[in-house]
C-alpha positions in Angstrom: 33.4 19.0 10.9 33.8 18.6 7.2 32.1 20.9 4.7 29.5 18.9 2.9 28.2 21.7 0.7 27.3 20.6 -2.8 27.7 22.8 -5.8 24.4 23.9 -7.3 23.2 21.9 -10.3 24.6 23.1 -13.6 22.1 24.8 -15.9 21.7 23.2 -19.3 22.6 25.4 -22.2 21.9 22.9 -25.0 18.6 21.0 -25.4 18.8 19.2 -28.8 15.6 20.9 -29.9 15.9 19.9 -33.5 16.0 16.2 -32.6 13.0 16.6 -30.3 10.9 18.4 -32.9 11.9 15.8 -35.6 11.1 12.9 -33.3 7.7 14.4 -32.3 6.8 14.7 -36.0 8.0 11.1 -36.6 5.9 9.8 -33.7 2.8 11.7 -35.1 3.3 10.1 -38.5 3.8 6.7 -37.0 0.6 7.1 -34.9 -1.3 7.9 -38.1 0.0 4.7 -39.7 -0.8 2.6 -36.7 -4.3 4.0 -36.6 -4.9 2.5 -40.1 -4.9 -1.0 -38.4 -5.5 -0.4 -34.7 -7.8 1.9 -32.8 -7.0 0.9 -29.2 -5.1 3.9 -27.7 -3.2 1.7 -25.2 -2.0 -0.6 -28.1 -1.0 2.5 -30.1 1.0 4.0 -27.2 2.8 0.7 -26.5 3.8 0.4 -30.1 5.1 3.9 -30.1 7.0 3.3 -26.8 8.6 0.2 -28.3 9.5 1.9 -31.6 10.9 5.1 -30.0 12.2 3.5 -26.8 15.4 5.6 -26.4 13.3 8.8 -26.9 10.7 7.5 -24.5 13.4 6.9 -21.8 14.3 10.6 -21.8 11.0 12.1 -22.7 8.1 9.9 -21.4 5.7 12.7 -20.6 6.1 14.1 -24.1 5.6 10.7 -25.8 2.4 10.2 -23.8 1.1 13.7 -24.7 1.7 13.0 -28.4 0.1 9.6 -28.2 -3.0 11.1 -26.5 -3.2 13.8 -29.2 -3.0 16.6 -26.7 -2.5 20.2 -27.7 1.3 20.7 -28.2 1.1 24.5 -28.6 2.9 25.2 -25.3 5.5 22.6 -26.1 6.4 24.3 -29.4 6.5 27.7 -27.6 8.8 26.2 -24.9 11.1 24.7 -27.5 11.2 28.0 -29.4 12.2 29.8 -26.2 14.9 27.2 -25.5 16.3 27.8 -28.9 16.6 31.5 -27.9 18.5 30.3 -24.8 20.8 28.2 -27.0 21.5 31.2 -29.2 22.2 33.4 -26.2 19.3 35.7 -26.9 17.5 34.8 -23.7 18.3 33.4 -20.3 16.9 30.2 -19.0 15.6 32.0 -15.9 13.6 34.5 -17.9 12.2 31.7 -20.1 11.2 29.6 -17.1 9.6 32.7 -15.4 7.7 33.8 -18.5 6.4 30.3 -19.4 5.5 29.7 -15.8 3.4 32.8 -15.7 1.8 32.0 -19.0 0.9 28.5 -17.8 -0.5 29.9 -14.5 -2.6 32.4 -16.4 -4.0 29.7 -18.7 -4.5 26.8 -16.2 -4.2 27.9 -12.6 -5.8 31.2 -12.2 -9.0 30.4 -14.1 -9.5 27.4 -11.9 -8.9 29.4 -8.7 -11.5 31.9 -9.8 -14.1 29.2 -10.4 -13.6 27.9 -6.8 -14.1 31.4 -5.4 -17.6 31.6 -6.9 
């Protein structure tokens, strides 16, 4: 019998955070320009997807959040923590655990408590 064990996936250590932050700001500016002539959210999103197609291919969820005008506080916090990983000040495992806990405290646990009432 052959050994079909696969190596575990390699953890990323570089995330191109500056490019992500820059592109998010460019998308926000572009949305504001588009809104001068259009107010249909789907049209705006499609225009952004076309203009930033490469970025959309690798970050579709992020583009959709920016287009919807969602709160990006957690995104900025995550990117700051990933910068700490890149600098070697933090491990990816710690960052994932801490952010996961924070997200659960903010979104999961309050909803579970409501259902218990």
